[in-house]
C-alpha positions, 0 to 999 in steps of 0.5 A: 285612426291615422292621417295619410302619409304622417304619424299621429303624434298623440301616441307619443303624448306625455301630458294633456291638461284642460283648464280655463286657468282656474278650473281643470276639466276631468275626462280629457282623455275622452277626446284624444283616445281616437273614438269619436263617440266619447265626447267632451262638453267644453261649454261652461260659461258664456264667453269663456276660454279654455286651453288644451295644453299637450306635451310631447316629451321631444320636439315633434315637426308637426303637419295638420290639427284635426278636429271631430266636433259634435253640436245639435246647436249653432255655435260660434268657437274661435280656435288659436294654436301655439307651439313652444319649445320648452314650457306653456308659460314662455311666449310661443309662436302662433302656428294658425288660427281659425273660427269654428261656426256652424261648420261640418263636424270635421275641421283640419287646420294646417300647422306646419311648425316644430316644438315640444308643446302645443296649446289649443285655445278655445275662445266660446261666444255662444251659450250652447253646449259644444262637444269635442269628440276627438283630436288628431295631431299629425307630423314627424319625429324632428329630423324626418320629413316626407311620406310616412316620415321616412326621409332624414332632414339634412344634418346641417339644418339648425336643430336638425329641423326641415320642412316636413314636406320637401326637406329644406331647412326652416328659413334657410336656418343652417348650422354653422358653417354651412349654406344653401336651401338644403345646408349641404353646401360649406361656407366660400373659402375665408368664411365660416360660422352662423350663415357664413357671415364671419371671416377667417383670422390670419391663418398661417401661410394664407390657409383657410380657417375651419368653415365651422368653427373658424379655428386655423388648423396650421396655426396663425401667421406672425403677429396673431394668436388665438384659435381663430388668429383673430387677435393681435399681439400685445405690445412688447410680443410678436411672432407665431402665437405672439411667443416672441418677446421684443428686444431693446427697442429705442424709446421703449417702443414696441417692435414689429408684431410680425417680425419683431425688428425694432423700426426705430432703432435700439436703446444704448447698449444693443445692436441688431434689426431686433435689438437683442444683442448687446454691444461687442466687447470693448463697446457701449452706448447708442449703436455701440459707437463708443469704445471703452475706457482703460478698465483694470485687467483689460475688462470690458465696460458696462455695454449701456453706460461705459462704466468699467466693472471694477476699477480703472487701470493704473494711470487712468481715472473717471467713472469710464477710466477714460481720462489720464491722470493729471500732471505729477499724479500716476497709479491706482486712481491717480492718487500717487505723485510722481517722483522728484527725479523726473525733471520735465513735464514729459518724464513725469507724465511718462512714469511708470506706474510699477517702479515709480521711475521715469520712462524714456520718451518716445521719438516723437516726444523727443521732437516735441521736446527739443523743439519747445527747448530750442524755442525758449532758449532762443527767445532767452538769448534774444531777450539777454542780448537787448537787455545788455544792449540797453544797459550799455547805452544807458551807462554812456549816457550817464558818464557823458552827462557827467563829463560836460557838467564838471569845468576843466581846470586848464580851461582859459577864456582867452577873450576877457583874459580869465580863467573859467573860475574867473581868476585873471591871468595876472603876471603873464605876458602876452607870449605867456598867456599864448602858450597857456592857451595853446596848452589847452589843446594838449592836456597835460594829464588824462581827461574823463573824455579819455576815460570814456573812450 
């Protein structure tokens, strides 16, 4: 027995079970043998429910359920049809339900759904006999639709299941990457996946990703990684698929994830946009602006610290060898004393590191030395002149004081006729006294005053 246009799916039936949960009814094959003369009485008790469980081995696209009934009495039966995909235990979708009472012997119920399992639930509301003589379930194999099930559903329908009448994907459910009623349209550019709701990542050269998987076939733009180029490079990496490693960016910051450029400059000892180049020979430090000291054998200093990689050249000292030996020292680490034969500081400072002999100074150094010596000599001469003058003045003052402090033996007080020593001019006439007075102006011997002259 075959329904028009669609296959009788019971021909592929795997198993059939008729049960009320506690008791299984034998003879179930009588209701699916295509013979309406062999029937099964499903009345066993008042208000009982029986379940006809059918396994079709594979997913089917159902169309209609046809029941052939036989009863001499009035009846009242509620029928519910459920479709499931894995087992009778799981919850399924109720395809259709109907109430059977005093109807004709043939009942047709539309049930357009997909699944492997079908379950018919009969709930009896009568104590009278009720016979099911045959059941026909029509439809198509999954992926087929139309009359005689000759047309294929779109490959892009989910599960390749479509409406059994018109071939449209059920509920508009297309496979990933497709859209439209029949799911034959690709996702719009820049979108992909289920219902085309996902957006492409950063594909190289702004190419569109695969409309199904979202994969970027040509790789990622710099700064992104992953098959879909939807992941940003981790800190410290950059470039295509994040394979590049950032240079020595200042402050330990990460570089630009696309270009690798250090936006805030480089750490000490490095230069360039990406800070991957060490300072050139002879330089070190921030932006390589510092010059190395006097390292031994003309070796370069450390590009970060400026420390000499070894020791200093003779005549220099310090961890960076940027300090000259102090006055009076020379040689390795300035540990040697200059020779005493070097007279001036200039000579000692310019002592030969190899021979410990004084080297001639340069013309510039000579000019400085001459100027310094001339200045010293001038100040020394002036000081000596001033000192001599002061000594002479002091000496004259002292001698003058001595002359005036001693009385002259020839001095005579004319008014009182006495000498300075208060002795009278006894025994002298007036003329003798006058002669004596006049003689005061012409001493007979050299005086102290004459000596001072």
